[in-house]
One Martini backbone bead per residue (centre of mass of N, CA, C, O) as a GRO file, in nm:
protein
  277
    1MET     BB    1  -0.447  -1.453   0.020
    2LYS     BB    2  -0.695  -1.221   0.137
    3THR     BB    3  -0.513  -0.974   0.103
    4PRO     BB    4  -0.489  -0.755  -0.174
    5THR     BB    5  -0.234  -0.558  -0.049
    6ARG     BB    6   0.038  -0.744  -0.025
    7SER     BB    7   0.120  -0.626  -0.327
    8LEU     BB    8   0.337  -0.432  -0.508
    9ARG     BB    9   0.304  -0.328  -0.854
   10PHE     BB   10   0.572  -0.197  -1.027
   11LEU     BB   11   0.511  -0.053  -1.342
   12ALA     BB   12   0.747   0.116  -1.497
   13ALA     BB   13   0.699   0.157  -1.806
   14ALA     BB   14   0.394   0.281  -1.725
   15ALA     BB   15   0.376   0.431  -1.452
   16THR     BB   16   0.253   0.214  -1.248
   17VAL     BB   17   0.031   0.085  -0.981
   18LEU     BB   18  -0.006  -0.221  -0.788
   19LEU     BB   19  -0.232  -0.394  -0.575
   20ALA     BB   20  -0.191  -0.727  -0.456
   21ALA     BB   21  -0.147  -1.033  -0.395
   22SER     BB   22   0.110  -1.191  -0.213
   23CYS     BB   23   0.144  -1.428  -0.430
   24GLN     BB   24   0.257  -1.209  -0.589
   25LYS     BB   25   0.490  -1.040  -0.764
   26VAL     BB   26   0.716  -0.809  -0.734
   27ILE     BB   27   0.735  -0.481  -0.899
   28THR     BB   28   1.025  -0.273  -0.959
   29LEU     BB   29   1.106   0.083  -0.981
   30ASP     BB   30   1.370   0.306  -1.041
   31LEU     BB   31   1.321   0.631  -1.157
   32LYS     BB   32   1.626   0.758  -1.090
   33GLU     BB   33   1.782   0.481  -1.119
   34SER     BB   34   1.966   0.213  -1.288
   35ALA     BB   35   2.066   0.070  -1.060
   36PRO     BB   36   2.038  -0.194  -0.885
   37ARG     BB   37   1.791  -0.254  -0.623
   38LEU     BB   38   1.661  -0.318  -0.338
   39SER     BB   39   1.334  -0.466  -0.277
   40ILE     BB   40   1.085  -0.399  -0.020
   41GLU     BB   41   0.780  -0.584   0.084
   42GLY     BB   42   0.581  -0.525   0.378
   43ASN     BB   43   0.301  -0.708   0.541
   44LEU     BB   44   0.075  -0.631   0.828
   45ALA     BB   45  -0.226  -0.740   0.949
   46ASP     BB   46  -0.549  -0.762   1.141
   47ASP     BB   47  -0.653  -1.066   0.995
   48GLY     BB   48  -0.469  -1.328   1.097
   49GLN     BB   49  -0.230  -1.286   0.916
   50PRO     BB   50   0.074  -1.308   0.818
   51CYS     BB   51   0.364  -1.208   0.721
   52THR     BB   52   0.471  -1.045   0.412
   53VAL     BB   53   0.759  -1.080   0.190
   54LEU     BB   54   0.918  -0.896  -0.079
   55LEU     BB   55   1.196  -0.970  -0.300
   56GLY     BB   56   1.399  -0.748  -0.509
   57ARG     BB   57   1.503  -0.601  -0.823
   58SER     BB   58   1.579  -0.336  -0.977
   59VAL     BB   59   1.525  -0.166  -1.293
   60SER     BB   60   1.555  -0.024  -1.575
   61TYR     BB   61   1.335   0.129  -1.799
   62THR     BB   62   1.522   0.026  -2.055
   63GLU     BB   63   1.453  -0.249  -1.981
   64THR     BB   64   1.330  -0.527  -1.944
   65ASN     BB   65   1.027  -0.660  -1.790
   66THR     BB   66   1.231  -0.764  -1.545
   67PHE     BB   67   1.222  -0.898  -1.188
   68PRO     BB   68   1.428  -1.007  -0.973
   69ALA     BB   69   1.455  -1.222  -0.732
   70VAL     BB   70   1.524  -1.275  -0.371
   71SER     BB   71   1.712  -1.521  -0.236
   72GLY     BB   72   1.833  -1.622   0.085
   73ALA     BB   73   1.718  -1.460   0.304
   74LYS     BB   74   1.703  -1.288   0.619
   75VAL     BB   75   1.386  -1.289   0.798
   76THR     BB   76   1.262  -1.073   1.059
   77LEU     BB   77   1.010  -1.062   1.328
   78SER     BB   78   0.902  -0.811   1.564
   79ASP     BB   79   0.791  -0.707   1.884
   80ASP     BB   80   0.703  -0.516   2.192
   81VAL     BB   81   0.643  -0.826   2.352
   82GLY     BB   82   0.867  -1.059   2.237
   83GLY     BB   83   0.822  -1.122   1.955
   84LEU     BB   84   0.963  -1.390   1.734
   85GLU     BB   85   1.057  -1.441   1.381
   86THR     BB   86   1.118  -1.647   1.097
   87LEU     BB   87   1.097  -1.614   0.765
   88ALA     BB   88   0.989  -1.815   0.510
   89GLU     BB   89   1.047  -1.940   0.211
   90THR     BB   90   0.872  -2.000  -0.049
   91SER     BB   91   0.794  -2.134  -0.361
   92THR     BB   92   0.825  -1.833  -0.411
   93PRO     BB   93   1.048  -1.639  -0.518
   94GLY     BB   94   1.096  -1.381  -0.275
   95GLN     BB   95   0.898  -1.517  -0.067
   96TYR     BB   96   0.790  -1.433   0.269
   97ARG     BB   97   0.666  -1.619   0.567
   98GLY     BB   98   0.490  -1.631   0.839
   99ARG     BB   99   0.313  -1.752   1.163
  100THR     BB  100   0.298  -1.607   1.474
  101VAL     BB  101   0.310  -1.304   1.404
  102LEU     BB  102   0.056  -1.075   1.467
  103GLY     BB  103  -0.175  -0.831   1.410
  104GLN     BB  104  -0.197  -0.552   1.651
  105PRO     BB  105  -0.323  -0.302   1.797
  106GLY     BB  106  -0.049  -0.088   1.917
  107ARG     BB  107   0.179  -0.232   1.784
  108ARG     BB  108   0.528  -0.279   1.734
  109TYR     BB  109   0.719  -0.340   1.434
  110THR     BB  110   1.009  -0.537   1.322
  111LEU     BB  111   1.197  -0.542   1.021
  112ARG     BB  112   1.451  -0.781   0.908
  113VAL     BB  113   1.692  -0.762   0.635
  114GLU     BB  114   1.923  -1.005   0.498
  115VAL     BB  115   2.167  -0.926   0.233
  116GLU     BB  116   2.476  -0.998   0.173
  117GLY     BB  117   2.544  -0.875   0.480
  118GLN     BB  118   2.296  -0.677   0.466
  119ALA     BB  119   2.103  -0.459   0.666
  120TYR     BB  120   1.741  -0.403   0.696
  121VAL     BB  121   1.530  -0.158   0.870
  122ALA     BB  122   1.186  -0.165   0.999
  123ALA     BB  123   0.913   0.032   1.140
  124SER     BB  124   0.568  -0.040   1.265
  125THR     BB  125   0.250   0.089   1.357
  126LEU     BB  126  -0.050  -0.026   1.466
  127PRO     BB  127  -0.320   0.132   1.484
  128SER     BB  128  -0.476   0.305   1.775
  129PRO     BB  129  -0.761   0.296   1.705
  130VAL     BB  130  -0.962   0.150   1.489
  131VAL     BB  131  -1.111   0.263   1.201
  132PRO     BB  132  -1.407   0.225   1.082
  133LEU     BB  133  -1.596   0.095   0.808
  134ALA     BB  134  -1.927   0.180   0.799
  135GLY     BB  135  -1.933   0.251   0.481
  136LEU     BB  136  -2.072   0.270   0.132
  137ARG     BB  137  -2.060   0.489  -0.154
  138ALA     BB  138  -2.204   0.653  -0.439
  139GLN     BB  139  -2.087   0.929  -0.653
  140LYS     BB  140  -2.060   1.217  -0.792
  141ALA     BB  141  -1.834   1.399  -0.909
  142PRO     BB  142  -1.758   1.730  -0.877
  143ILE     BB  143  -1.612   1.669  -1.156
  144GLY     BB  144  -1.795   1.575  -1.392
  145THR     BB  145  -1.924   1.222  -1.462
  146ASN     BB  146  -1.808   1.061  -1.258
  147ILE     BB  147  -1.777   0.790  -1.040
  148GLN     BB  148  -1.748   0.767  -0.679
  149ALA     BB  149  -1.616   0.675  -0.387
  150LEU     BB  150  -1.765   0.673  -0.040
  151PRO     BB  151  -1.633   0.660   0.257
  152ASP     BB  152  -1.757   0.559   0.582
  153TYR     BB  153  -1.624   0.768   0.845
  154LEU     BB  154  -1.499   0.837   1.182
  155ASP     BB  155  -1.295   1.059   1.306
  156PRO     BB  156  -1.086   1.085   1.555
  157ALA     BB  157  -1.035   1.288   1.812
  158GLY     BB  158  -0.697   1.411   1.883
  159THR     BB  159  -0.575   1.244   1.636
  160ARG     BB  160  -0.364   1.118   1.410
  161ASN     BB  161  -0.472   1.017   1.077
  162TYR     BB  162  -0.426   0.740   0.837
  163TYR     BB  163  -0.520   0.667   0.489
  164LEU     BB  164  -0.579   0.374   0.284
  165PHE     BB  165  -0.700   0.305  -0.052
  166ARG     BB  166  -0.884   0.046  -0.230
  167GLN     BB  167  -1.014  -0.029  -0.563
  168TYR     BB  168  -1.298  -0.225  -0.697
  169ARG     BB  169  -1.407  -0.344  -1.022
  170ASN     BB  170  -1.525  -0.639  -1.062
  171GLY     BB  171  -1.229  -0.727  -0.924
  172ARG     BB  172  -1.076  -0.478  -1.026
  173LEU     BB  173  -0.791  -0.305  -0.990
  174ASN     BB  174  -0.715   0.007  -0.908
  175PRO     BB  175  -0.411   0.185  -0.955
  176ASN     BB  176  -0.484   0.369  -0.745
  177ILE     BB  177  -0.379   0.574  -0.468
  178TYR     BB  178  -0.561   0.638  -0.175
  179LEU     BB  179  -0.550   0.934   0.029
  180GLN     BB  180  -0.593   1.015   0.386
  181ASN     BB  181  -0.646   1.279   0.627
  182ASP     BB  182  -0.691   1.492   0.945
  183GLU     BB  183  -0.588   1.790   0.926
  184PHE     BB  184  -0.906   1.912   0.847
  185THR     BB  185  -1.091   1.646   0.992
  186ASP     BB  186  -1.099   1.634   1.288
  187GLY     BB  187  -1.372   1.452   1.414
  188LYS     BB  188  -1.498   1.378   1.132
  189ALA     BB  189  -1.693   1.306   0.884
  190ASN     BB  190  -1.672   1.170   0.586
  191VAL     BB  191  -1.677   1.357   0.242
  192ARG     BB  192  -1.456   1.204   0.071
  193GLY     BB  193  -1.375   1.103  -0.221
  194LEU     BB  194  -1.228   0.903  -0.435
  195GLY     BB  195  -1.008   1.149  -0.581
  196THR     BB  196  -0.993   1.345  -0.328
  197GLY     BB  197  -0.693   1.444  -0.225
  198GLY     BB  198  -0.562   1.181  -0.356
  199GLY     BB  199  -0.422   0.949  -0.632
  200GLY     BB  200  -0.483   1.022  -0.914
  201SER     BB  201  -0.477   0.913  -1.291
  202ARG     BB  202  -0.423   0.570  -1.375
  203GLY     BB  203  -0.664   0.489  -1.497
  204THR     BB  204  -0.915   0.343  -1.691
  205ASP     BB  205  -1.203   0.261  -1.840
  206ALA     BB  206  -1.208  -0.012  -1.670
  207ASP     BB  207  -1.234   0.175  -1.386
  208LYS     BB  208  -1.504   0.287  -1.446
  209LEU     BB  209  -1.797   0.369  -1.305
  210VAL     BB  210  -2.114   0.193  -1.314
  211ALA     BB  211  -2.408   0.088  -1.324
  212GLY     BB  212  -2.393  -0.237  -1.155
  213ASP     BB  213  -2.146  -0.242  -1.014
  214SER     BB  214  -1.891  -0.384  -0.829
  215LEU     BB  215  -1.796  -0.231  -0.519
  216ARG     BB  216  -1.470  -0.226  -0.370
  217VAL     BB  217  -1.337  -0.133  -0.043
  218GLU     BB  218  -1.020  -0.063   0.108
  219MET     BB  219  -0.924   0.001   0.448
  220GLN     BB  220  -0.636   0.168   0.589
  221ASN     BB  221  -0.456   0.189   0.880
  222VAL     BB  222  -0.180   0.407   0.908
  223ASP     BB  223   0.116   0.531   0.944
  224ALA     BB  224   0.312   0.800   0.882
  225ASP     BB  225   0.539   0.656   0.716
  226VAL     BB  226   0.355   0.508   0.518
  227TYR     BB  227   0.211   0.751   0.409
  228GLU     BB  228   0.469   0.887   0.298
  229TYR     BB  229   0.538   0.674   0.095
  230PHE     BB  230   0.271   0.694  -0.077
  231ARG     BB  231   0.289   0.992  -0.136
  232THR     BB  232   0.569   0.977  -0.287
  233LEU     BB  233   0.479   0.772  -0.491
  234ASN     BB  234   0.270   0.943  -0.632
  235LEU     BB  235   0.471   1.160  -0.721
  236THR     BB  236   0.645   0.977  -0.892
  237LEU     BB  237   0.413   0.875  -1.089
  238GLN     BB  238   0.347   1.197  -1.158
  239GLY     BB  239   0.647   1.346  -1.179
  240GLY     BB  240   0.650   1.544  -0.900
  241GLY     BB  241   0.515   1.773  -1.009
  242MET     BB  242   0.527   2.109  -1.090
  243ALA     BB  243   0.762   2.175  -0.858
  244THR     BB  244   0.921   1.934  -0.998
  245ALA     BB  245   1.173   1.845  -1.207
  246SER     BB  246   1.203   1.551  -1.070
  247PRO     BB  247   1.167   1.246  -0.971
  248ALA     BB  248   1.152   1.071  -0.675
  249ASN     BB  249   1.195   0.858  -0.443
  250PRO     BB  250   1.046   0.693  -0.228
  251LYS     BB  251   0.991   0.709   0.123
  252SER     BB  252   1.144   0.505   0.314
  253ASN     BB  253   1.142   0.302   0.630
  254PHE     BB  254   1.418   0.209   0.560
  255SER     BB  255   1.725   0.128   0.600
  256GLY     BB  256   1.915   0.226   0.368
  257ASP     BB  257   1.972   0.137   0.024
  258VAL     BB  258   1.629   0.120  -0.034
  259LEU     BB  259   1.337  -0.013  -0.148
  260GLY     BB  260   1.034   0.052   0.009
  261TYR     BB  261   0.831  -0.128   0.268
  262PHE     BB  262   0.668  -0.128   0.600
  263SER     BB  263   0.334  -0.255   0.700
  264ALA     BB  264   0.124  -0.182   0.974
  265HIS     BB  265  -0.228  -0.274   0.951
  266SER     BB  266  -0.540  -0.224   0.881
  267VAL     BB  267  -0.851  -0.402   0.763
  268ARG     BB  268  -1.131  -0.284   0.563
  269ARG     BB  269  -1.453  -0.385   0.411
  270ARG     BB  270  -1.660  -0.292   0.119
  271THR     BB  271  -1.975  -0.372  -0.061
  272ILE     BB  272  -2.134  -0.262  -0.370
  273LEU     BB  273  -2.384  -0.141  -0.575
  274VAL     BB  274  -2.410   0.062  -0.835
  275PRO     BB  275  -2.606   0.312  -0.885
  276ALA     BB  276  -2.819   0.519  -1.029
  277LEU     BB  277  -2.714   0.878  -1.097
   0.00000   0.00000   0.00000
């Protein structure tokens, strides 16, 4: 797959999260409960690629770092204009892939997963109009000496918009999930660097930007429910924040007692060389 965010890799023992290519296996941890639970990760972008779904079982963080895949599920995807397909399981256990229903801005998609007689359903709208990623810059962080990415985009006025960003240094994915919305910036050009107002600090020295690095940023327009999933995921990975006694599970947009999410989103990318700052 060309889209690098097609698979969330929840590395529970280290309390980190990675988004990687959908051909890789999903790894999921339920930080709040030890009983195994179904984990669903579904992604459909507007890049001409079909939907990919990864199914697995969560395990307790006290167990060995193995995350069993779930094979033999019935997975269907539909849209609001009559499109319908059944996703076939690939040669990778637990990975299901569509063929005909593609992501288009403004359409609402419904993913249904049936496992052992139990059905789980999620719906997601691919935002329209898609907000372009007009450019990418590097700047000094407001605090400290680190360098941060600054995505250049103009938020449309009058509508609520939600953004998810992934950052790569020399091809290496930064484990942080960067989120932005336009609650206080409606209709304005973005001036917020990645790492400002959402994202956490789960990277290592290998993720720190220096002059000469190849910096790639992927910007996704996501809907409100997907944004809420990743917002609560960040809180979970950060331990729930100072005001929370214990972390809660991320807020899934699936029905039923299940972990994970289904996201229909746009994807736009920019790459630059980090200058000397």
